C-alpha positions in Angstrom: 24.1 -127.3 -28.3 27.0 -124.9 -28.6 28.1 -125.5 -32.0 29.1 -129.1 -31.7 28.7 -130.0 -35.5 30.3 -127.8 -38.7 27.8 -124.9 -39.1 28.5 -122.9 -42.7 27.2 -119.2 -42.2 24.4 -118.0 -45.0 27.0 -116.0 -46.6 25.9 -112.9 -49.0 26.6 -115.2 -52.0 25.8 -118.5 -50.0 27.1 -120.9 -52.2 29.1 -123.1 -49.9 30.6 -127.2 -50.5 30.7 -127.9 -46.7 30.5 -131.6 -45.9 30.1 -133.6 -42.6 33.6 -134.0 -42.5 34.3 -130.4 -42.2 36.4 -129.6 -38.9 34.2 -129.1 -35.8 34.4 -125.6 -34.3 33.2 -124.1 -31.2 33.1 -121.1 -32.9 31.0 -121.4 -35.8 29.4 -118.7 -37.1 25.6 -118.0 -36.8 22.9 -115.7 -38.6 20.1 -115.4 -36.1 20.1 -112.8 -34.1 22.3 -110.6 -35.7 22.8 -108.9 -39.5 26.6 -109.6 -39.6 28.1 -112.0 -41.7 31.2 -112.8 -39.3 29.6 -113.2 -35.8 30.2 -116.7 -33.9 27.8 -118.4 -31.4 30.3 -117.6 -28.6 30.9 -114.0 -29.6 26.7 -113.5 -29.7 25.1 -111.0 -27.5 22.4 -113.2 -26.4 22.3 -117.1 -26.1 22.2 -118.9 -29.4 22.5 -122.5 -29.6 23.5 -124.5 -32.7 22.3 -128.1 -33.4 24.0 -129.7 -36.7 23.3 -132.1 -38.7 25.6 -134.9 -37.2 23.4 -134.0 -34.0 19.8 -134.3 -36.1 21.0 -137.7 -37.3 21.5 -139.3 -34.0 18.0 -139.5 -33.2 15.5 -141.8 -34.0 12.2 -139.3 -34.0 11.8 -138.1 -37.5 10.3 -135.1 -36.0 12.5 -131.9 -35.3 10.4 -131.0 -32.0 11.8 -134.0 -30.6 15.4 -133.5 -31.6 15.3 -129.8 -29.8 13.6 -130.7 -27.2 16.6 -134.1 -26.5 19.0 -131.3 -27.0 18.1 -127.9 -25.9 16.8 -128.2 -22.3 14.3 -125.1 -22.1 12.3 -126.8 -25.0 9.7 -129.0 -24.5 6.9 -130.9 -26.0 4.2 -133.1 -25.2 2.6 -136.2 -27.0 -1.2 -135.7 -26.3 -2.5 -139.0 -26.8 -6.2 -139.0 -27.8 -5.8 -135.2 -28.1 -7.6 -134.6 -31.3 -5.5 -132.4 -33.5 -3.1 -132.0 -31.0 -2.0 -135.4 -31.0 -0.8 -134.8 -34.9 0.8 -130.9 -34.6 2.4 -131.3 -31.3 2.6 -128.3 -28.9 5.9 -127.2 -28.3 7.1 -124.9 -26.1 10.7 -122.7 -25.5 11.6 -121.3 -22.0 7.6 -122.3 -20.8 5.9 -120.0 -23.0 3.3 -120.6 -25.3 4.0 -122.7 -28.7 3.0 -119.8 -30.7 5.5 -117.7 -28.8 8.5 -118.6 -30.3 9.1 -117.3 -33.9 10.5 -120.4 -36.7 12.4 -119.4 -39.6 13.6 -120.9 -42.8 16.7 -119.6 -44.0 16.0 -116.6 -42.1 12.7 -116.2 -43.4 9.2 -116.7 -41.3 7.4 -119.8 -41.7 3.6 -119.6 -41.8 1.8 -121.1 -39.0 0.1 -124.5 -38.5 -3.9 -124.4 -39.2 -4.5 -126.2 -36.0 -6.3 -124.0 -33.4 -5.6 -125.2 -29.7 -8.5 -125.2 -27.4 -6.4 -123.3 -25.1 -5.6 -120.6 -27.5 -2.9 -120.7 -29.4 -2.0 -121.3 -33.5 1.6 -122.2 -34.4 4.2 -123.7 -36.7 3.9 -127.1 -37.4 7.9 -128.3 -37.1 7.3 -131.5 -38.0 6.6 -130.6 -41.7 10.4 -129.9 -42.2 12.5 -133.1 -43.2 15.2 -132.9 -40.6 17.4 -134.7 -43.6 17.8 -131.7 -45.4 18.7 -129.3 -42.8 22.3 -128.0 -42.4 21.8 -126.8 -38.7 19.4 -125.5 -36.5 20.2 -122.2 -35.0 17.7 -121.5 -31.5 18.1 -117.7 -30.5 17.1 -117.9 -26.7 16.0 -114.3 -25.9 13.3 -112.1 -26.8 13.6 -110.9 -30.5 10.2 -108.9 -31.7 12.2 -105.8 -32.6 14.2 -107.6 -34.7 11.8 -110.0 -36.3 8.4 -109.1 -35.7 5.3 -110.9 -34.0 5.9 -114.0 -32.4 9.4 -113.9 -30.9 8.7 -113.3 -27.1 10.2 -116.2 -26.1 13.0 -116.6 -28.8 13.3 -117.6 -32.9 14.4 -121.2 -34.0 16.0 -120.6 -37.5 15.8 -123.7 -39.8 18.8 -123.5 -42.3 18.6 -125.8 -45.1 21.3 -127.6 -46.8 23.4 -126.4 -49.7 26.3 -128.9 -49.7 27.7 -130.5 -53.3 26.9 -134.1 -53.1 24.6 -137.4 -52.0 23.2 -138.2 -49.1 20.8 -141.3 -48.2 19.7 -142.8 -45.0 17.2 -145.6 -44.3 16.0 -146.6 -40.7 14.2 -149.0 -38.8 12.9 -148.4 -35.2 10.6 -150.0 -32.6 9.4 -150.0 -29.1 10.7 -152.3 -26.9 6.9 -153.4 -26.0 6.6 -154.5 -29.4 4.9 -152.0 -31.0 5.5 -148.6 -32.7 7.3 -150.1 -36.0 8.4 -147.0 -37.8 10.0 -146.7 -41.1 12.3 -144.3 -42.1 13.7 -143.5 -45.8 15.5 -140.3 -47.1 18.0 -139.1 -49.2 19.5 -135.4 -50.5 21.4 -134.6 -53.4 23.0 -131.4 -54.0 24.8 -129.9 -57.5 26.7 -127.3 -58.6 25.5 -124.8 -61.1 28.0 -124.0 -63.5 29.7 -122.4 -60.7 27.4 -119.9 -60.1 25.5 -121.5 -57.8 24.1 -124.9 -56.1 20.8 -126.7 -56.1 19.9 -129.2 -53.6 16.9 -131.5 -53.1 15.9 -133.5 -50.1 12.9 -135.8 -49.5 11.7 -137.9 -46.4 8.8 -140.9 -46.0 8.1 -142.2 -42.4 5.2 -144.7 -41.9 4.9 -145.0 -38.1 2.3 -147.7 -36.2 0.4 -147.1 -33.6 1.7 -147.7 -29.8 -0.5 -148.9 -27.1 0.0 -148.6 -23.2 -2.9 -149.5 -22.3 -5.0 -151.6 -19.6 -8.4 -153.3 -20.3 -10.6 -150.3 -18.8 -13.0 -151.6 -15.5 -16.2 -150.5 -17.4 -15.8 -152.9 -20.4 -14.7 -155.8 -17.9 -18.0 -154.8 -16.3 -19.8 -154.8 -19.6 -18.1 -158.3 -20.5 -19.4 -160.0 -17.2 -22.8 -158.4 -17.8 -22.9 -159.2 -21.4 -21.1 -163.0 -21.7 -22.7 -163.3 -25.1 -21.1 -160.0 -26.7 -18.2 -160.8 -24.7 -16.4 -161.4 -28.0 -17.1 -158.2 -29.3 -15.3 -156.4 -26.8 -11.8 -155.5 -27.9 -8.9 -155.8 -25.2 -8.1 -153.1 -24.7 -11.5 -151.1 -26.2 -9.3 -148.1 -26.7 -5.5 -147.7 -27.3 -3.5 -144.9 -25.5 -0.4 -144.1 -27.0 1.1 -142.6 -30.5 -1.2 -142.6 -33.3 -0.6 -144.4 -36.4 1.4 -141.9 -39.0 2.5 -142.0 -42.6 4.3 -138.6 -43.9 6.3 -137.5 -46.9 8.5 -134.8 -46.7 10.3 -132.8 -49.7 12.8 -129.7 -49.5 14.7 -128.0 -51.9 17.1 -124.9 -51.9 18.8 -123.1 -54.6 20.2 -120.2 -55.7 22.1 -118.8 -58.7 24.3 -115.7 -59.2 22.7 -114.0 -61.9 25.6 -111.0 -61.8 28.7 -110.5 -59.9 26.9 -108.3 -57.5 23.0 -110.2 -57.8 22.0 -113.5 -56.8 19.2 -115.2 -57.0 17.7 -117.5 -54.4 14.7 -120.0 -53.8 13.7 -122.6 -51.4 10.5 -124.4 -50.4 9.1 -127.1 -48.4 6.5 -129.7 -49.1 4.9 -132.1 -46.7 2.0 -134.3 -46.7 0.3 -136.7 -44.5 -2.2 -138.7 -42.9 -3.1 -140.1 -39.4 -5.5 -142.3 -37.4 -6.0 -142.2 -33.7 -8.5 -143.6 -30.9 -11.0 -142.1 -29.2 -12.5 -143.1 -25.9 -14.6 -146.1 -25.8 -18.6 -145.7 -25.8 -20.2 -148.3 -23.3 -23.5 -149.3 -24.6 -24.9 -149.6 -21.0 -24.3 -146.2 -20.6 -23.4 -144.0 -23.4 -26.2 -141.9 -24.8 -25.8 -142.9 -28.5 -27.3 -146.1 -27.3 -30.2 -144.7 -25.4 -33.8 -145.5 -26.6 -35.1 -142.2 -28.3 -38.6 -141.0 -27.0 -39.2 -140.3 -30.6 -38.8 -144.3 -31.2 -40.9 -144.9 -28.4 -43.8 -142.7 -29.7 -47.0 -144.0 -31.0 -46.0 -142.8 -34.5 -42.4 -144.2 -33.9 -39.8 -144.8 -36.4 -37.5 -147.9 -37.1 -39.1 -149.1 -33.8 -37.4 -152.1 -34.1 -33.9 -150.4 -35.0 -30.9 -151.0 -31.8 -27.3 -149.7 -32.2 -26.4 -152.4 -29.9 -26.9 -154.7 -33.3 -24.6 -152.6 -35.0 -21.7 -152.5 -32.0 -22.3 -155.4 -29.9 -19.2 -154.6 -28.3 -19.5 -150.9 -28.2 -17.6 -148.5 -29.9 -14.4 -146.1 -29.9 -14.4 -144.0 -32.7 -11.1 -143.4 -34.9 -10.3 -140.0 -35.6 -8.1 -139.2 -38.8 -6.2 -136.6 -40.0 -4.9 -135.7 -43.4 -2.4 -132.5 -44.3 -0.8 -130.7 -46.3 1.6 -128.0 -46.0 3.9 -126.2 -48.3 5.9 -123.3 -48.3 7.7 -121.2 -51.1 10.3 -118.2 -50.9 12.0 -116.4 -53.8 14.1 -113.6 -53.7 17.1 -111.3 -55.1 20.1 -110.5 -52.8 23.5 -108.5 -53.8 25.8 -105.7 -52.5 26.7 -102.6 -54.2 30.8 -102.0 -53.3 31.6 -103.6 -50.0 29.6 -101.4 -48.0 26.0 -102.3 -49.0 24.0 -105.5 -48.9 20.1 -105.7 -49.6 17.5 -108.7 -50.1 14.4 -108.4 -51.9 12.1 -111.6 -50.9 8.7 -112.7 -51.2 6.8 -115.9 -49.8 3.8 -117.9 -49.6 2.7 -120.6 -47.3 -0.4 -122.7 -46.9 -1.6 -125.5 -44.3 -4.6 -127.8 -44.6 -5.9 -130.3 -42.5 -9.0 -132.5 -42.8 -10.6 -134.5 -40.4 -12.6 -137.6 -40.6 -14.2 -139.8 -37.9 -15.0 -143.5 -38.8 -16.2 -146.7 -36.6 -18.7 -144.3 -35.4 -22.3 -142.8 -35.7 -24.8 -139.6 -35.3 -27.2 -141.2 -33.0 -29.9 -138.7 -34.2 -30.3 -140.0 -37.8 -30.4 -143.8 -36.2 -30.2 -146.5 -39.0 -30.0 -143.6 -41.3 -26.4 -142.6 -39.8 -23.6 -143.7 -41.4 -20.1 -144.9 -39.6 -18.0 -142.9 -41.5 -17.9 -138.7 -41.7 -16.0 -135.9 -43.1 -15.6 -133.4 -40.5 -14.3 -130.5 -42.3 -11.2 -128.9 -42.4 -9.0 -125.9 -41.2 -7.1 -123.7 -43.8 -4.3 -121.5 -43.0 -2.7 -119.2 -45.7 0.2 -116.7 -45.3 2.1 -114.3 -47.6 5.1 -112.1 -47.1 7.1 -109.4 -48.9 10.1 -108.6 -47.9 13.1 -106.0 -48.6 16.5 -105.7 -46.2 19.3 -103.4 -46.9 22.7 -103.8 -44.5 25.2 -100.8 -44.7 28.8 -101.5 -42.7 30.4 -98.3 -43.1 34.3 -98.8 -43.2 35.0 -95.0 -42.7 34.1 -95.0 -38.9 37.0 -94.8 -36.5 35.5 -97.9 -34.5 37.2 -101.1 -33.3 34.7 -103.2 -35.8 32.8 -102.0 -38.8 29.2 -100.7 -37.4 26.5 -102.6 -38.7 23.5 -101.0 -39.6 20.3 -102.9 -41.0 16.8 -101.3 -42.3 14.0 -103.4 -43.3 10.0 -103.6 -44.2 7.9 -106.1 -44.5 4.2 -106.9 -45.8 2.5 -109.9 -44.5 -1.3 -111.0 -45.1 -2.6 -113.7 -43.0 -5.9 -115.8 -44.0 -7.6 -118.3 -42.0 -10.6 -120.6 -43.3 -13.3 -123.5 -41.5 -14.4 -126.0 -44.2 -17.8 -127.6 -43.4 -18.5 -131.0 -42.8 -20.4 -134.0 -44.4 -24.3 -133.1 -43.5 -24.3 -136.5 -41.4 -21.3 -135.3 -39.4 -23.0 -131.8 -38.0 -27.3 -132.2 -39.0 -30.3 -133.1 -36.8 -31.6 -136.3 -37.3 -35.1 -137.9 -36.8 -34.0 -139.0 -32.9 -33.1 -135.3 -31.8 -33.0 -136.0 -28.8 -30.0 -138.2 -29.1 -26.5 -137.5 -29.4 -26.3 -134.9 -32.3 -23.3 -134.8 -35.0 -20.5 -137.5 -35.9 -20.3 -139.1 -31.8 -16.4 -138.1 -30.6 -16.1 -135.2 -33.1 -18.9 -133.4 -34.4 -18.4 -131.7 -38.0 -18.3 -127.8 -38.7 -21.8 -127.0 -40.0 -22.6 -124.5 -42.5 -23.2 -121.8 -39.5 -19.5 -122.1 -38.0 -17.7 -121.9 -41.5 -14.9 -118.8 -41.2 -13.0 -116.9 -44.0 -10.9 -114.5 -42.2 -8.0 -112.3 -42.9 -5.8 -109.7 -42.1 -3.4 -107.4 -43.1 0.1 -106.2 -41.6 3.2 -103.6 -42.3 6.2 -103.3 -40.4 9.6 -101.7 -40.5 12.7 -101.9 -38.6 16.2 -100.5 -37.9 19.1 -102.1 -36.2 22.4 -101.2 -35.3 25.3 -103.2 -34.0 28.9 -101.4 -32.9 32.2 -102.1 -31.3 32.9 -98.9 -30.0 35.6 -100.2 -28.2 37.7 -103.3 -28.5 35.8 -105.0 -26.1 32.7 -103.8 -26.1 29.8 -104.5 -28.5 26.5 -102.8 -28.7 23.4 -103.3 -30.6 20.3 -101.5 -30.7 17.0 -102.6 -32.5 13.5 -100.9 -32.8 10.6 -102.1 -35.0 7.4 -100.7 -35.6 4.1 -102.7 -36.8 1.1 -101.9 -37.9 -2.5 -104.5 -38.1 -5.6 -104.4 -39.9 -7.7 -105.6 -37.0 -6.3 -104.1 -33.5 -3.7 -101.4 -34.5 -0.2 -100.8 -34.1 2.8 -101.8 -31.7 6.1 -100.9 -31.4 9.0 -102.5 -30.0 12.5 -102.1 -29.0 15.7 -104.0 -27.8 19.4 -103.3 -26.6 21.8 -105.7 -25.9 25.7 -105.3 -25.0 28.4 -107.6 -24.7 31.9 -106.8 -22.7 34.9 -108.9 -23.4 36.5 -108.7 -19.8 39.4 -111.0 -20.3 40.5 -112.8 -23.2 38.8 -116.0 -22.3 35.7 -114.1 -20.3 33.1 -112.3 -21.6 29.9 -110.7 -20.4 26.6 -110.0 -22.2 23.1 -108.9 -21.5 19.9 -107.7 -23.2 16.8 -106.0 -22.0 13.5 -106.2 -25.0 10.0 -105.4 -25.5 8.0 -107.9 -27.1 4.6 -109.3 -28.6 2.3 -112.0 -30.5 -0.6 -110.6 -32.3 -3.2 -112.8 -31.9 -4.2 -114.6 -35.7 -7.2 -114.3 -37.5 -7.6 -117.8 -36.7 -7.9 -117.2 -33.0 -9.8 -114.1 -33.2 -12.8 -116.0 -35.4 -12.5 -120.1 -34.3 -15.5 -121.4 -33.8 -16.4 -124.9 -32.6 -19.9 -125.8 -31.4 -22.1 -128.7 -31.3 -25.7 -129.4 -31.2 -28.6 -131.7 -28.6 -31.8 -131.6 -26.7 -32.2 -129.6 -23.4 -32.5 -132.7 -20.9 -36.1 -133.8 -20.5 -37.8 -131.8 -23.5 -37.4 -131.0 -27.2 -35.7 -127.8 -27.0 -32.9 -128.1 -29.2 -29.3 -126.1 -28.3 -26.2 -125.4 -29.6 -22.5 -124.7 -26.9 -19.3 -124.4 -27.9 -16.2 -121.8 -28.6 -17.5 -118.7 -30.9 -14.8 -116.3 -32.1 -14.5 -113.0 -30.2 -16.0 -110.9 -33.1 -19.2 -113.1 -32.8 -22.2 -110.8 -31.8 -23.1 -113.2 -29.1 -19.5 -112.9 -27.8 -19.9 -109.3 -27.9 -23.1 -109.6 -26.0 -21.7 -111.8 -23.3 -19.0 -108.8 -23.1 -16.0 -110.3 -24.8 -13.4 -107.8 -26.3 -11.6 -108.0 -29.5 -8.1 -109.9 -28.5 -5.1 -107.8 -27.3 -1.8 -108.8 -28.4 0.6 -110.4 -26.0 3.3 -108.2 -24.9 6.0 -109.0 -23.2 9.2 -107.6 -21.5 12.8 -109.9 -21.7 15.4 -109.0 -20.0 18.9 -111.5 -19.5 22.4 -111.4 -17.8 25.0 -113.9 -19.2 28.6 -115.0 -19.2 30.5 -116.6 -22.1 33.8 -118.9 -20.5 35.8 -119.5 -23.4 39.3 -121.0 -22.0 40.4 -122.4 -25.6 39.1 -122.9 -28.5 38.1 -126.5 -27.8 36.2 -125.2 -24.3 33.1 -123.0 -24.2 30.7 -122.7 -21.5 27.9 -120.1 -21.0 25.4 -119.2 -18.4 22.7 -116.7 -19.1 19.8 -115.9 -16.7 16.3 -114.6 -17.8 13.2 -113.0 -16.4 10.0 -112.4 -19.1 7.2 -110.9 -18.5 4.2 -111.3 -20.3 1.2 -109.3 -20.2 -2.5 -110.1 -21.6 -2.0 -114.0 -22.6 -4.7 -116.1 -24.2 -6.7 -118.7 -22.7 -10.4 -119.6 -23.2 -13.0 -118.2 -20.8 -15.6 -119.5 -18.6 -18.9 -120.9 -20.4 -21.6 -118.3 -20.3 -25.3 -119.9 -20.2 -28.1 -118.1 -21.9 -31.2 -117.1 -20.5 -34.4 -117.3 -22.6 -34.6 -113.7 -21.9 -31.1 -112.9 -23.4 -31.8 -115.7 -26.3 -34.8 -113.5 -27.1 -32.7 -110.0 -27.0 -30.5 -111.2 -29.2 -32.8 -112.5 -31.8 -34.7 -109.2 -31.9 -31.8 -107.3 -32.4 -30.9 -109.4 -35.5 -28.6 -112.1 -34.2 -30.9 -114.8 -35.4 -28.6 -117.8 -34.8 -28.9 -117.1 -30.5 -32.3 -118.8 -30.7 -30.6 -122.2 -30.0 -27.6 -121.0 -28.1 -27.7 -122.5 -24.9 -23.6 -122.4 -23.4 -20.6 -120.7 -25.0 -17.2 -119.8 -24.4 -14.4 -117.6 -26.2 -10.9 -116.8 -26.2 -10.0 -113.7 -23.9 -6.7 -111.8 -22.8 -7.0 -113.6 -19.2 -3.9 -113.7 -17.1 0.0 -112.4 -17.1 2.6 -114.5 -16.2 6.5 -114.2 -14.8 9.2 -116.7 -16.0 12.4 -116.7 -15.0 15.0 -119.3 -15.2 18.9 -120.3 -15.7 20.4 -121.9 -18.7 24.1 -123.4 -18.8 25.7 -124.8 -21.6 29.1 -126.1 -22.1 31.3 -128.1 -24.3 34.6 -129.8 -24.7 36.7 -131.4 -27.1 39.6 -133.4 -27.3 42.0 -134.6 -30.0 42.9 -137.7 -28.5 45.1 -139.1 -31.5 45.4 -138.5 -35.3 42.2 -140.7 -36.2 40.6 -140.3 -32.6 38.7 -137.6 -30.7 36.4 -137.6 -27.3 33.6 -134.9 -27.4 31.9 -133.7 -24.3 28.8 -131.4 -24.1 26.4 -130.7 -21.3 23.3 -128.0 -21.1 20.8 -127.4 -18.1 17.6 -125.2 -17.6 15.9 -123.9 -14.6 12.3 -122.4 -15.5 9.7 -121.0 -13.3 6.7 -119.8 -14.4 3.9 -118.0 -12.3 0.4 -116.4 -12.9 0.8 -112.8 -11.9 -2.6 -111.7 -12.5 -5.8 -113.9 -13.4 -9.4 -114.0 -13.4 -10.6 -117.3 -11.6 -13.6 -117.1 -13.8 -11.6 -117.6 -16.5 -8.6 -119.2 -15.2 -9.6 -122.1 -13.3 -7.4 -123.4 -9.8 -6.2 -126.4 -12.2 -5.3 -124.2 -15.2 -3.1 -122.2 -12.7 -1.4 -125.1 -11.0 -0.6 -126.8 -14.6 0.7 -123.3 -15.9 3.1 -123.2 -13.3 3.9 -126.7 -12.4 3.0 -129.3 -15.3 6.1 -128.3 -16.8 9.3 -129.9 -14.8 11.1 -126.5 -13.7 14.5 -128.2 -13.9 16.0 -130.4 -17.0 19.2 -131.3 -18.4 21.2 -133.4 -21.0 24.6 -134.9 -21.1 26.5 -136.4 -24.2 29.6 -138.0 -24.7 30.7 -139.0 -28.3 33.8 -140.9 -28.8 35.4 -141.4 -32.7 38.0 -143.8 -33.3 38.7 -144.7 -37.0 35.7 -146.1 -38.6 33.7 -146.6 -35.0 31.5 -143.9 -33.2 30.4 -144.2 -29.9 27.7 -141.9 -28.6 26.1 -141.8 -24.8 23.7 -139.2 -23.9 22.0 -139.0 -20.4 18.0 -137.2 -20.6 17.3 -135.5 -17.1 13.6 -134.0 -16.6 12.8 -133.0 -13.1 9.7 -132.8 -10.9 6.1 -132.0 -12.6 2.4 -131.8 -11.6 -0.9 -132.9 -13.3 -4.3 -131.3 -11.8 -7.9 -133.0 -12.9 -11.0 -132.5 -12.4 -11.5 -129.2 -10.1 -8.1 -129.8 -8.6 -9.8 -132.7 -6.7 -7.0 -134.6 -8.1 -3.5 -133.4 -7.7 -0.9 -136.0 -8.7 3.1 -135.2 -8.3 5.4 -137.0 -10.5 9.0 -137.6 -9.7 11.7 -137.1 -11.6 13.4 -139.3 -14.4 16.7 -140.3 -16.4 17.0 -141.4 -19.4 19.6 -143.1 -21.0 20.3 -143.6 -24.9 23.4 -145.3 -26.5 24.3 -145.8 -29.8 27.7 -147.1 -32.1 28.4 -146.9 -35.5 30.9 -148.2 -37.8 31.9 -147.1 -41.0 31.7 -149.9 -43.6 33.1 -148.2 -46.4 34.1 -144.4 -47.1 30.3 -143.6 -48.2 28.5 -146.0 -46.2 28.0 -146.2 -42.2 25.7 -148.5 -40.1 24.3 -147.2 -36.5 22.9 -149.5 -34.1 21.6 -147.9 -31.1 19.2 -147.5 -28.1 16.7 -144.6 -26.7 16.0 -144.8 -23.4 17.9 -147.8 -22.8 16.7 -148.9 -19.4 13.4 -148.5 -20.6 11.8 -145.9 -18.0 8.4 -144.9 -17.8 7.0 -141.9 -15.8 5.2 -142.7 -12.3 1.7 -144.3 -13.1 -1.4 -141.8 -13.5 -3.5 -142.8 -10.2 -6.3 -141.2 -12.0 -6.3 -142.6 -15.3 -6.8 -146.1 -14.5 -10.4 -146.5 -14.9 -10.1 -145.4 -18.8 -7.3 -147.8 -19.3 -4.2 -145.0 -19.1 -1.5 -146.2 -17.3 0.7 -143.1 -17.8 -0.6 -139.5 -17.6 -1.5 -138.1 -21.4 0.1 -134.9 -20.2 3.8 -136.4 -19.4 6.5 -133.7 -20.8 8.8 -136.8 -22.0 8.0 -139.9 -24.7 6.1 -142.3 -22.2 6.6 -145.8 -24.5 9.3 -147.1 -23.2 12.6 -148.0 -24.7 12.9 -148.2 -28.4 15.7 -149.9 -30.4 16.7 -148.8 -33.9 19.0 -150.0 -36.8 20.4 -147.2 -39.3 22.1 -146.8 -42.6 23.8 -143.8 -43.6 25.2 -143.3 -47.0 26.9 -140.5 -48.8 28.8 -139.7 -51.9 
C-alpha cells in the first residue's frame, strides 16, 4: 500500500532510531528504484508500494508472501497442497509473471535464490525465510528494473528493509482455523541498541510451529476397498490422505548493524538465517490397484525369492507416503560506505548466500526390494550457493543550473552462482531383486549417482543511472546496464522514465524499459528421473527430466537456454490533493519473449539408443522417455493498478485511515509451440490467476483502542485438467478480516482478530472429489476457511 506506516529512509549514515509511534506520512521516503536519498513514494517516476512494520504485524501468517498477497493486489501466492517441494517453497507471482521474474533485495542488496527447482521451470527466492518481525518495511517496485538492478527484475523489485531502531519488541501469537485444525504458534523478539553514538546493532528472532490442516473427504476407492475387505477396514485411515497445509516448524534470525569508523566512512553488515522442517501427505496407495502391491514375476518364478512375502501384510490399509523436507538458508552481507564531500557517495559490499533443501520419505517402500525395503528413505537434496561483490558510486554535482541536483550513479558487480544435487540413499533410487515392481522410494524416488549435478557460472555487470530535473516540473531518469555471463554470453538493457508535475496536486509519470532473466545453472542442469521395467518385459528403462546440456537432450534437439527478455512500458498519474490523501493509477504492458517451460516427453527408439551408446553416451542404454526445459513461448501481460489512501485526524487522540487498491491483469500467449505448451498449459497460463483483485482497509485508532477491518476481493479464475477434458470456472470471492487491539500499558498491547470472518471457501472442485479433495489445489487464495488469532505485543 502507499506508505501508510512510517518508513525511514536508508540514509547514507543509516543511523535512525525510528519507533512505531512516529507520525504516519503519505510522503514516505523510498530507496528502491532511485539512487537519491530524498525521494518519496509519491514523487517516484514508477509505482512503489510501501508495506510498513505495522501492516506486517496486522496479519496472522508469519510468511511475507502472504502479507504481500493481501496488500498488493497484483501479487499472488499459491498454496499447492501435496505439491512436493512447492508445498513448502510456495510460488509467488507479481503481475502474473513467473516467480523468478521478480528480483528480491535485502537492504538494497540481491538476495540469493532457493535451491528448489520447479517442474515448470523456475528458481526463485524463498521470502518465507525472512522473519517479518525484523522488518522496518517492504518496498515493492511495480515496474521493470533490469537496467538498474540486473537479471530477474522483469516484473519488478521487492526490497526488504531490515529494522535499525533502538529498543525492544516482542510478540506471541496463537491462531487456529475454524475447522479446529492448523494450530499455529508464533513467538518473536527483536532488540536494537546504539553503539556509542556511532551506530547500532539490531537482532530479531522468530519461531513458528504450525500443525497440518485437512479439507478432505474419504476417497471413493478407499470406501470401496473397506467394503471389499471388511477384515482390513480398521486399518484404513479416514481420510486416507490429507489435502491441506503441511506440518511446518521453522526458526528465523536476522541481524543488522553498522558503525561509523570515521566521519566519512561507515562499516555495515546484516544477515538472515533460517532453518525449518515440514511434513506433507502424498496420494494413497490402494492395495487392490497399486503396482507396489502386485505380485512380482520374479516372486512367482520357480526359483522364487521370498515366496511368502506380501506387502499387504505390512500395509493392510494401504499407505500414503509422508513427504518430509529439511531446509537451511542463510545470507551474509558486509561492506563499507561513505562520502567524499557533499557530492560523492560510495558503497563497496560483498555477500554470500546458501540454500539447502533435503527430502525424505516415510511410510512408504521401494517395492522392487520386497521385504528388504525400508519404510524410510533419504531421497537426497538440492543446494544453491551465490556470492556477490558490488561497487557503487553516486555523484550529485551542485554546480549544474537545474531545478534539483543531478544524480549520476555508476556501479559494477561480480556474481557467482552454483547448484548441486546430492544423491539419496541406495534404497531410495536403486533397483532391487523384483525389478518388475515400482523402483525407488514410492512417491518420490531419490536422486541416483548418475543424477548428481555440480554446476556453476560467473557473471560480470556494469551500470550507469542518471536522474535529473531539467525543469521545476519535469524529472527524467535514464539507466543502462551491460551484463556478461560465462554460460550464455552478454545482455544489455536500458530504461527511460519521466515525471511531469502538471499541477500542484497532479503529476503524470511513465517509463519504457527492456529487461531479462538469465536461466540459472540449476535450471540448465536439473535432472529428475526414475527407473522401472517396460510392461511385459524385463527391460529396464529410465524416464524423466534431464538438463539441456545432457548429450541425450542435445541429441533430441535441446538448445542451450536463452535469457527470457522483456519490453516494459507504463503510464500513470499521481493525484495528491493534500498530504493526507493520495491516489495513483498506473497502466502497464509487459512483453516477455522466450519464456521457459518443460518440453513434451520424447520416447527414444531402440535405434536411437544404439546410436547414442555408440557415440559414447553409455547412460542412454536404458533411457526410454525424457523431457527438458526449453524457451517455449512468448507472452503479453497488460494491466492496471489503482491505489489510494486517505487519513483523517479526528481529534487529539483519534485517527481514521482508509486505503484501497485494485488490480486488473490480462496475460495471453502470443507465440507457443503446441507440442510443448499444451491446451491445459495455455489455459492455466492465461486464466488460472484472477484477472481482477483488490482490497480495502479501514483502521480506526482512538486512545488505547484500535479497530481494523479489511476486505479482500478475488475475481473469477479457471482450472484446466486432463488435456482440457475438464475445465472448471471458479467464481468471485470476497473475504473479510477484522481485528481489535487494546493497549493495556504503554509497553503492552493485546490483539484479537479473525481472518475470513464469514468462513468463505472457493467453489468445490468437481474433478477432485474422487481423490478426496474438496477444493482445487490451485486456488489463488487460502482454501482452509476462517481462522481466529490472539496476539500479545510488547515494546520498550
